[in-house]
Short mmCIF file of the C-alpha atoms (twelve columns), coordinates in Angstrom:
data_MODEL
# 
_entry.id   MODEL 
# 
loop_
_atom_site.group_PDB 
_atom_site.id 
_atom_site.type_symbol 
_atom_site.label_atom_id 
_atom_site.label_alt_id 
_atom_site.label_comp_id 
_atom_site.label_asym_id 
_atom_site.label_seq_id 
_atom_site.Cartn_x 
_atom_site.Cartn_y 
_atom_site.Cartn_z 
_atom_site.pdbx_PDB_model_num 
ATOM 1   C CA . MET A 1   -6.169  268.361 30.291 1 
ATOM 2   C CA . SER A 2   -7.394  266.011 32.996 1 
ATOM 3   C CA . THR A 3   -10.341 263.738 32.417 1 
ATOM 4   C CA . MET A 4   -12.621 261.516 34.457 1 
ATOM 5   C CA . LEU A 5   -10.554 258.490 33.431 1 
ATOM 6   C CA . ASP A 6   -7.460  260.146 34.936 1 
ATOM 7   C CA . THR A 7   -9.240  260.764 38.236 1 
ATOM 8   C CA . TYR A 8   -10.650 257.294 38.886 1 
ATOM 9   C CA . GLN A 9   -8.623  254.123 38.519 1 
ATOM 10  C CA . ASP A 10  -10.725 251.407 40.158 1 
ATOM 11  C CA . SER A 11  -12.129 248.928 37.670 1 
ATOM 12  C CA . ALA A 12  -15.798 249.448 38.565 1 
ATOM 13  C CA . THR A 13  -15.585 253.194 37.972 1 
ATOM 14  C CA . ILE A 14  -13.605 252.761 34.771 1 
ATOM 15  C CA . LYS A 15  -16.242 250.366 33.417 1 
ATOM 16  C CA . SER A 16  -18.927 252.910 34.306 1 
ATOM 17  C CA . LEU A 17  -17.036 255.608 32.412 1 
ATOM 18  C CA . GLU A 18  -16.550 253.275 29.446 1 
ATOM 19  C CA . ARG A 19  -20.296 252.762 29.356 1 
ATOM 20  C CA . GLU A 20  -20.751 256.540 29.471 1 
ATOM 21  C CA . GLN A 21  -18.420 256.933 26.503 1 
ATOM 22  C CA . SER A 22  -20.359 254.244 24.673 1 
ATOM 23  C CA . THR A 23  -23.545 256.268 25.178 1 
ATOM 24  C CA . TYR A 24  -21.987 259.209 23.327 1 
ATOM 25  C CA . LEU A 25  -20.639 256.863 20.654 1 
ATOM 26  C CA . LYS A 26  -23.967 255.120 20.138 1 
ATOM 27  C CA . ALA A 27  -25.769 258.460 19.771 1 
ATOM 28  C CA . GLU A 28  -23.324 259.684 17.115 1 
ATOM 29  C CA . LEU A 29  -23.465 256.375 15.243 1 
ATOM 30  C CA . LYS A 30  -27.255 256.505 15.152 1 
ATOM 31  C CA . ALA A 31  -27.094 260.079 13.846 1 
ATOM 32  C CA . GLY A 32  -24.263 259.417 11.385 1 
ATOM 33  C CA . PHE A 33  -25.203 256.068 9.848  1 
ATOM 34  C CA . PRO A 34  -28.003 255.764 7.304  1 
ATOM 35  C CA . ARG A 35  -30.820 253.314 7.906  1 
ATOM 36  C CA . TYR A 36  -29.717 251.384 4.820  1 
ATOM 37  C CA . ILE A 37  -26.183 251.001 3.433  1 
ATOM 38  C CA . GLU A 38  -25.785 251.866 -0.245 1 
ATOM 39  C CA . THR A 39  -24.598 248.852 -2.247 1 
ATOM 40  C CA . ARG A 40  -23.347 248.102 -5.748 1 
ATOM 41  C CA . ASN A 41  -26.249 245.670 -6.188 1 
ATOM 42  C CA . HIS A 42  -29.330 247.880 -5.963 1 
ATOM 43  C CA . GLU A 43  -31.541 244.882 -5.254 1 
ATOM 44  C CA . LEU A 44  -29.784 244.412 -1.913 1 
ATOM 45  C CA . LYS A 45  -31.265 246.147 1.123  1 
ATOM 46  C CA . ILE A 46  -28.689 246.163 3.906  1 
ATOM 47  C CA . LYS A 47  -30.243 247.603 7.039  1 
ATOM 48  C CA . THR A 48  -28.146 248.940 9.923  1 
ATOM 49  C CA . ASN A 49  -29.014 248.081 13.513 1 
ATOM 50  C CA . ILE A 50  -26.902 249.891 16.116 1 
ATOM 51  C CA . ILE A 51  -26.937 248.323 19.576 1 
ATOM 52  C CA . ASP A 52  -24.745 248.227 22.671 1 
ATOM 53  C CA . VAL A 53  -23.127 245.053 23.937 1 
ATOM 54  C CA . GLY A 54  -25.701 244.708 26.696 1 
ATOM 55  C CA . SER A 55  -28.523 244.514 24.155 1 
ATOM 56  C CA . ILE A 56  -27.101 242.070 21.631 1 
ATOM 57  C CA . SER A 57  -28.757 238.649 21.815 1 
ATOM 58  C CA . THR A 58  -26.889 235.374 22.245 1 
ATOM 59  C CA . ASN A 59  -28.022 234.283 18.771 1 
ATOM 60  C CA . GLU A 60  -26.743 237.525 17.227 1 
ATOM 61  C CA . LEU A 61  -23.434 237.237 19.085 1 
ATOM 62  C CA . ASN A 62  -22.994 233.650 17.917 1 
ATOM 63  C CA . ALA A 63  -23.819 234.665 14.331 1 
ATOM 64  C CA . CYS A 64  -21.106 237.345 14.554 1 
ATOM 65  C CA . LEU A 65  -18.631 234.780 15.887 1 
ATOM 66  C CA . ASP A 66  -19.526 232.445 13.011 1 
ATOM 67  C CA . LEU A 67  -18.678 235.209 10.525 1 
ATOM 68  C CA . ILE A 68  -15.284 235.727 12.165 1 
ATOM 69  C CA . ASP A 69  -14.699 231.978 12.041 1 
ATOM 70  C CA . HIS A 70  -15.640 231.717 8.353  1 
ATOM 71  C CA . ASN A 71  -13.463 234.682 7.368  1 
ATOM 72  C CA . LEU A 72  -10.467 234.430 9.715  1 
ATOM 73  C CA . GLY A 73  -10.806 231.192 11.666 1 
ATOM 74  C CA . ALA A 74  -7.767  229.557 10.063 1 
ATOM 75  C CA . ILE A 75  -5.521  232.500 10.989 1 
ATOM 76  C CA . TYR A 76  -6.878  232.690 14.539 1 
ATOM 77  C CA . ALA A 77  -6.361  228.944 15.031 1 
ATOM 78  C CA . ARG A 78  -2.781  229.132 13.763 1 
ATOM 79  C CA . LEU A 79  -1.869  232.092 15.978 1 
ATOM 80  C CA . HIS A 80  -3.931  231.368 19.089 1 
ATOM 81  C CA . GLY A 81  -4.642  227.646 19.028 1 
ATOM 82  C CA . PRO A 82  -7.856  225.611 18.869 1 
ATOM 83  C CA . THR A 83  -9.501  227.411 21.818 1 
ATOM 84  C CA . TRP A 84  -9.370  230.860 20.195 1 
ATOM 85  C CA . LYS A 85  -13.177 231.097 20.050 1 
ATOM 86  C CA . MET A 86  -13.426 231.054 23.841 1 
ATOM 87  C CA . ASP A 87  -11.131 234.080 24.109 1 
ATOM 88  C CA . LYS A 88  -12.845 235.824 21.208 1 
ATOM 89  C CA . ILE A 89  -16.348 235.499 22.654 1 
ATOM 90  C CA . LYS A 90  -15.097 237.041 25.915 1 
ATOM 91  C CA . GLU A 91  -13.614 239.944 23.960 1 
ATOM 92  C CA . MET A 92  -16.895 240.357 22.083 1 
ATOM 93  C CA . LYS A 93  -18.585 241.067 25.426 1 
ATOM 94  C CA . ASP A 94  -16.155 243.838 26.473 1 
ATOM 95  C CA . SER A 95  -17.719 246.712 28.391 1 
ATOM 96  C CA . GLY A 96  -18.533 249.714 26.212 1 
ATOM 97  C CA . LEU A 97  -18.685 247.846 22.900 1 
ATOM 98  C CA . ILE A 98  -21.148 249.044 20.278 1 
ATOM 99  C CA . TYR A 99  -22.266 246.763 17.450 1 
ATOM 100 C CA . ILE A 100 -23.542 247.756 14.027 1 
ATOM 101 C CA . LEU A 101 -25.394 244.739 12.668 1 
ATOM 102 C CA . LEU A 102 -25.808 244.727 8.884  1 
ATOM 103 C CA . LYS A 103 -28.900 242.729 7.982  1 
ATOM 104 C CA . ASP A 104 -30.187 241.740 4.559  1 
ATOM 105 C CA . ASN A 105 -33.770 242.989 4.361  1 
ATOM 106 C CA . SER A 106 -34.093 242.314 0.634  1 
ATOM 107 C CA . THR A 107 -37.084 240.057 1.215  1 
ATOM 108 C CA . GLU A 108 -39.916 240.307 3.694  1 
ATOM 109 C CA . VAL A 109 -39.248 236.865 5.151  1 
ATOM 110 C CA . SER A 110 -35.472 237.174 5.476  1 
ATOM 111 C CA . SER A 111 -33.295 239.207 7.792  1 
ATOM 112 C CA . LYS A 112 -29.979 237.429 7.405  1 
ATOM 113 C CA . LEU A 113 -26.858 238.814 9.074  1 
ATOM 114 C CA . ALA A 114 -24.788 240.066 6.146  1 
ATOM 115 C CA . GLY A 115 -22.049 241.460 8.359  1 
ATOM 116 C CA . PHE A 116 -21.235 243.542 11.388 1 
ATOM 117 C CA . LEU A 117 -18.919 246.112 12.901 1 
ATOM 118 C CA . SER A 118 -17.966 246.350 16.574 1 
ATOM 119 C CA . MET A 119 -16.093 249.175 18.274 1 
ATOM 120 C CA . ARG A 120 -15.530 251.154 21.427 1 
ATOM 121 C CA . ILE A 121 -13.614 254.188 22.635 1 
ATOM 122 C CA . LEU A 122 -10.367 253.452 24.466 1 
ATOM 123 C CA . VAL A 123 -6.895  254.784 25.204 1 
ATOM 124 C CA . ASP A 124 -4.243  253.051 23.105 1 
ATOM 125 C CA . GLY A 125 -0.776  254.126 24.217 1 
ATOM 126 C CA . ASP A 126 -0.874  257.922 24.284 1 
ATOM 127 C CA . LEU A 127 -3.838  258.169 21.913 1 
ATOM 128 C CA . SER A 128 -7.567  258.270 22.586 1 
ATOM 129 C CA . VAL A 129 -9.184  256.386 19.727 1 
ATOM 130 C CA . LEU A 130 -12.343 254.845 18.412 1 
ATOM 131 C CA . TYR A 131 -11.073 251.276 18.222 1 
ATOM 132 C CA . LEU A 132 -12.637 249.136 15.509 1 
ATOM 133 C CA . TYR A 133 -12.618 245.604 16.892 1 
ATOM 134 C CA . GLU A 134 -14.229 243.997 13.872 1 
ATOM 135 C CA . ILE A 135 -15.636 244.621 10.437 1 
ATOM 136 C CA . GLN A 136 -16.814 241.330 8.978  1 
ATOM 137 C CA . LEU A 137 -18.936 240.541 5.941  1 
ATOM 138 C CA . ASP A 138 -20.427 237.239 4.861  1 
ATOM 139 C CA . LYS A 139 -18.549 236.191 1.717  1 
ATOM 140 C CA . ALA A 140 -21.828 236.234 -0.235 1 
ATOM 141 C CA . TYR A 141 -22.084 239.990 0.377  1 
ATOM 142 C CA . GLN A 142 -18.490 240.994 -0.292 1 
ATOM 143 C CA . ASN A 143 -17.537 243.135 -3.312 1 
ATOM 144 C CA . ASN A 144 -20.804 245.083 -3.095 1 
ATOM 145 C CA . LYS A 145 -19.341 248.301 -1.574 1 
ATOM 146 C CA . ILE A 146 -20.942 247.456 1.784  1 
ATOM 147 C CA . GLY A 147 -17.641 247.533 3.671  1 
ATOM 148 C CA . SER A 148 -16.344 250.702 2.031  1 
ATOM 149 C CA . GLN A 149 -19.653 252.502 2.584  1 
ATOM 150 C CA . ALA A 150 -19.708 251.467 6.250  1 
ATOM 151 C CA . MET A 151 -16.123 252.672 6.707  1 
ATOM 152 C CA . LYS A 152 -16.951 255.962 4.988  1 
ATOM 153 C CA . HIS A 153 -19.737 256.672 7.459  1 
ATOM 154 C CA . LEU A 154 -17.610 255.506 10.386 1 
ATOM 155 C CA . SER A 155 -14.791 257.889 9.429  1 
ATOM 156 C CA . THR A 156 -16.986 260.901 10.269 1 
ATOM 157 C CA . ILE A 157 -17.683 259.819 13.852 1 
ATOM 158 C CA . PRO A 158 -14.504 260.968 15.694 1 
ATOM 159 C CA . ASP A 159 -14.845 264.555 14.458 1 
ATOM 160 C CA . LYS A 160 -18.533 264.573 15.409 1 
ATOM 161 C CA . ILE A 161 -17.770 263.347 18.925 1 
ATOM 162 C CA . ASN A 162 -15.010 265.952 19.199 1 
ATOM 163 C CA . MET A 163 -17.606 268.669 18.583 1 
ATOM 164 C CA . ASN A 164 -19.556 267.582 21.677 1 
ATOM 165 C CA . ARG A 165 -18.571 269.960 24.485 1 
ATOM 166 C CA . ARG A 166 -20.090 267.779 27.174 1 
ATOM 167 C CA . TYR A 167 -18.000 264.826 26.007 1 
ATOM 168 C CA . LEU A 168 -14.833 266.952 25.918 1 
ATOM 169 C CA . SER A 169 -15.460 268.195 29.459 1 
ATOM 170 C CA . ARG A 170 -15.046 264.616 30.670 1 
ATOM 171 C CA . PHE A 171 -12.824 262.831 28.165 1 
ATOM 172 C CA . TYR A 172 -9.941  263.427 25.784 1 
ATOM 173 C CA . PRO A 173 -10.779 264.264 22.155 1 
ATOM 174 C CA . LEU A 174 -10.509 261.328 19.794 1 
ATOM 175 C CA . ASP A 175 -7.286  261.170 17.793 1 
ATOM 176 C CA . GLY A 176 -8.860  258.937 15.175 1 
ATOM 177 C CA . ILE A 177 -9.966  255.400 14.394 1 
ATOM 178 C CA . SER A 178 -7.573  252.551 15.121 1 
ATOM 179 C CA . LEU A 179 -7.718  248.861 14.227 1 
ATOM 180 C CA . THR A 180 -5.667  245.679 14.085 1 
ATOM 181 C CA . VAL A 181 -5.179  243.649 10.915 1 
ATOM 182 C CA . PHE A 182 -3.415  240.314 10.475 1 
ATOM 183 C CA . SER A 183 -0.289  240.665 8.342  1 
ATOM 184 C CA . ASP A 184 -1.390  237.577 6.367  1 
ATOM 185 C CA . ASN A 185 -4.717  239.196 5.502  1 
ATOM 186 C CA . LEU A 186 -3.458  241.062 2.440  1 
ATOM 187 C CA . GLY A 187 -6.945  241.812 1.127  1 
ATOM 188 C CA . ALA A 188 -7.946  243.545 4.359  1 
ATOM 189 C CA . LEU A 189 -4.635  245.418 4.518  1 
ATOM 190 C CA . LYS A 190 -5.147  246.765 1.001  1 
ATOM 191 C CA . PHE A 191 -8.767  247.653 1.844  1 
ATOM 192 C CA . TYR A 192 -7.794  249.695 4.920  1 
ATOM 193 C CA . GLN A 193 -5.007  251.483 3.055  1 
ATOM 194 C CA . ALA A 194 -7.515  252.444 0.361  1 
ATOM 195 C CA . GLN A 195 -9.691  253.909 3.135  1 
ATOM 196 C CA . GLY A 196 -6.823  256.167 4.274  1 
ATOM 197 C CA . TYR A 197 -5.433  254.087 7.145  1 
ATOM 198 C CA . LYS A 198 -1.694  254.117 7.871  1 
ATOM 199 C CA . PHE A 199 0.536   252.132 10.193 1 
ATOM 200 C CA . SER A 200 0.368   253.458 13.741 1 
ATOM 201 C CA . LYS A 201 3.624   254.465 15.413 1 
ATOM 202 C CA . MET A 202 2.892   251.665 17.918 1 
ATOM 203 C CA . SER A 203 2.443   249.037 15.219 1 
ATOM 204 C CA . PRO A 204 4.794   246.059 14.935 1 
ATOM 205 C CA . ARG A 205 6.776   246.307 11.696 1 
ATOM 206 C CA . ASP A 206 8.373   243.978 9.177  1 
ATOM 207 C CA . LYS A 207 11.960  242.971 9.954  1 
ATOM 208 C CA . LYS A 208 14.574  242.473 7.271  1 
ATOM 209 C CA . LEU A 209 16.766  239.538 8.269  1 
ATOM 210 C CA . LYS A 210 20.430  238.985 7.476  1 
ATOM 211 C CA . ASP A 211 19.570  236.614 4.643  1 
ATOM 212 C CA . LYS A 212 17.478  239.481 3.169  1 
ATOM 213 C CA . THR A 213 14.190  237.716 3.816  1 
ATOM 214 C CA . VAL A 214 11.401  239.686 5.480  1 
ATOM 215 C CA . GLU A 215 9.869   238.531 8.756  1 
ATOM 216 C CA . LYS A 216 6.349   239.837 9.203  1 
ATOM 217 C CA . PRO A 217 4.727   240.353 12.625 1 
ATOM 218 C CA . PRO A 218 1.451   238.521 13.321 1 
ATOM 219 C CA . TYR A 219 -0.497  241.763 12.974 1 
ATOM 220 C CA . TYR A 220 -0.269  245.480 12.257 1 
ATOM 221 C CA . ILE A 221 -1.948  248.365 14.071 1 
ATOM 222 C CA . MET A 222 -3.407  250.960 11.710 1 
ATOM 223 C CA . ILE A 223 -4.930  254.371 12.304 1 
ATOM 224 C CA . LYS A 224 -6.837  257.041 10.440 1 
ATOM 225 C CA . TYR A 225 -6.402  260.356 12.234 1 
ATOM 226 C CA . SER A 226 -9.196  262.752 13.057 1 
ATOM 227 C CA . SER A 227 -8.962  266.519 12.581 1 
ATOM 228 C CA . ALA A 228 -8.184  266.880 16.310 1 
ATOM 229 C CA . ALA A 229 -4.928  264.964 15.863 1 
ATOM 230 C CA . TYR A 230 -3.569  267.756 13.664 1 
ATOM 231 C CA . LEU A 231 -4.428  270.635 16.015 1 
# 
């Protein structure tokens, strides 16, 4: 099955097609995500705001970067050095990215960023996937089912996109949702496994050394397959 991405290889056209894919993705996210995320604390009102990368404000982008720094900054600095934020902010502006901002609307005067997700459709090896760049929550909002509820709603999106005939006439069906997790981030690894994610066949793996110690890679690639992957 040939697709538009097979036909055109120049960067300008590819970026245009990525933006087209993001239009389909944004539409399905808006249809598939509730206006408010259900939480364990019923006094919390976590509102979803789904926007494309071209619409996110500088203040919102910086707030997202601050969350990454608070949650994973030490790991990023160890693996990528003190300038990791410069590379990360460039990545956060990638063409085709869609953001789901999770804002605390519990009070009329507050709309604090409680967390966010960012994602886009891409080809990873021989798979077409919805790639989850980030899911980050402010520590004050963790353990309230916000992350698991967001992931539950996200898990329905690949199958919904795969039901869109217009999308399938131009692009490959989505094989699932893929993501990267630091091997040191044991809490996140356990969280993704509980959500049904498994190690991708392209993922780096642990190595057992001659002295019987285990050498872990910096990160793992995980995937949760869509129905299309089993056809």
